[in-house]
N, C-alpha and C positions, 0 to 999 in steps of 0.2 A: 061065090060061085066057083066051083072047081073047073079048072081048064087044063086040058092035057098039055104037059110039057112046061107048066109054070108052077113055081112054088107058092104055097099059100102064105099070105102076108101075116107075120106075127104081130100081136099087139105091141104098141110102142111103150114097153115097160120102162125103158131108160128115160124116155121123155117124161113119163108120169112121175118117176122117182125124183128127177131134178125139179119138176114143177112143185112137188110137195115140199122139198127142202127150201125152195125159194119162198114159198108161202109162209112156212114156219119162221124163216129168218126175218121176213118183213114184219111179222107179228111181234117178234122179240124186239126189233128195233123201234117200232112204234111204242111198245110198252115202256121201253127204257127212256124214250124222249118224254113221255108223259110224266114218269116218275121224276126225272131230272127237272122238268119245269115246275113240278109241285114243290120240290125241295128248294129251288131257287127263289120261289115266291113266298116262302114262309116268313112270318112276322117275328120270329124269335130273334133276340138281340145277337148281334155278331160283333166281332172285334177284328180289326186289321192290324192290331199291335201284336208282334210276336211275343210269345210267352218266354220269359228269360228268368234265370235264377242268378241273383247277384251274390257272388262269393266274396267273403271278407269285406263286407260293407263298413265294418267298424275299424278296419285296419287303416292306419294313416301313415303318410310319409312323415318321418320324425325330423325334428330340428335338433341340432347339436348345440348345447350350451358349453362353451369353452372358457373357463375362468382360470385365474392364476393358480388356484389350489385344487381344482377338480374339473372334470367334464362329465356331462350326462346328456341323455336324450329325452326330449319332451315331445308330446303330440304337437303338431304344427299350430293348433289353435291356442295353445297356452302362451300367455304373455307375462312379462315381469311386471308385477304390481308394485313391489316395494323392495328397495335395497337399503338396509340400515347398517351403518358402521359407526358404532359408538363405543365408549369405554365399557359399557354394560351390555351391549348387544351387537351381534354381527350375523346378519342373516339375509337370505334371499327369499322372496315370496312370489310365487307364480300362481296365476289363476287360469282356469279354463274359460274361453270365450265362446265356446260352441253353444248354439241354441239348444236349450233343453238340458245342458250340462254345465252351465256357467256358475254352478254352486259348488265347485270343487276348488280346493286351494292346497298348495304344497309350500311349506316353509322349511328351508334348509338352514339350520343353525351351524355356524362354523366357528369352532374353538371356544366361543363364549356360549355356554348353555343357558337356557332360560332358568331363572331361579325357582319358578313355580311352573309345574306342568301336571297334567292328568290325562290319562288315555283310556279309551273304551276298549281298544284292542291293541295287542302288542305284536309287532313284526320282529322276531329274533334275527340277529345278524351274527355271522362269523367272519372275521377279517381273513382275507386270503390275498396276501400281497397288497396290491393297490386297489383291490375291489372287495365286494362283499358276497358271501354265500347266504342265501335266504333260508331261514328255518320255517317251521310251520306257523302260520299266522294264527293267533289265538281267537277264541270265541269272545263275545262280550265278557269282560272280566268279572262282572257281577255274577255270571253263571258258574264260575269255577273257583272263585276265591272263597276259601272255607274258613272254618273256625269262628272266633269272635268277630273278626273283621267282617265276615259275611253278614252276621246278624245286624251289625251297626249300619252296613250299607243298605240293607233292606229297609231299615227304619228311617233313614234319612238320605240326604244327597251329598254328604261330606265325603271327600276322597279318602281312600285307605290303601294300604299296601297290598299288592297281589303278587303272585309268582307264577311264571310260565316258562317252561324249559330252562329252569334254574336261573331265571332272570327276575329280579325283584323290581317292580315298577309301581307308580302311583296310579291306582285304578279310579276311573271316573264312573260312578254308578249310574249316571244319566246316559243311558245307551243311545238316546235320541241325538246326542251330540255327534255320534258317528266319527270319532277321531281314531287315528292309528298312528302309533309312534314306533320308532326303532330303538333297539338297545342290544348290547352284547352281555354275555355272562361275565366278562372280565371288566369292562369299563362302564357298564350301565348305559345310559342314553348317550354318553359321550364316546361313541364308537371311534376308536383311534386307527387311522390309516397313515402310516409314516409318522410325520411330526404333527399331524393335524387331527382334529376331532370333529365328527359330524353327527348331527341328529336330524332325522327326517320326521316332520310332523305333518300329517295329511288329514285334512278336513273334507269330508264328503257328505254334504247335506242333500244330495240328490235323492229322489224317490226310489231310485235303483242304485244303491251304493255299489261301487266297483273297485275292489281292492287290487285287482290285477293291474290297474293303471299305475299305482304306487310301486308294485312289485316290478313291473317292467322298467320303470325309471331307475329303481335301485340297481337292477341287474346291469343297466347301461353305465352306471357310475364308475368313474376311475379317479383315484386320488393322484396327486402330483407331488 
């Protein structure tokens, strides 16, 4: 009703606006709580274990072998299995004791070389002062030894001469033996460092042969 001298009251637009906002906010909050409860009650499997990536799981702290004529590093699980000092033999034999890898063995012949040997693969060496420089390790020798020797090897299991990086060695045609031996172009298997000779003979009958173990050991080697 219009009254003289008084303003007409305007609709409460501001109150209506805030009421609408409050209603919308309440609706959003209720919806979020419902969704959150639904997610929390799901039966899908959950884990409380943090996801981590382990780097360098195969890396090990090495043990130093320090002998009168040489030193070298071995994985910590490797143990000395045999030490032979005879007029006809002088060698150390270490074996891996790690579960799932205890079928690896390294024999280091010192000064007295084995009268008979045969290798599936050759690791060439070059003498550099009191240590060795590694060449390219060969494939299984039966795969690259050519000529008449190759044909004989294919027909039987008798060892035969093979050549890799100008090094002649005795090839073992039975690749399942998984053996690797060292040699130089100058001295053959009797690699000479100072006044002493060394021959690494590595046997790896694991289902996953790993020549990098041998290479790492040789790289750590120092003659005295």
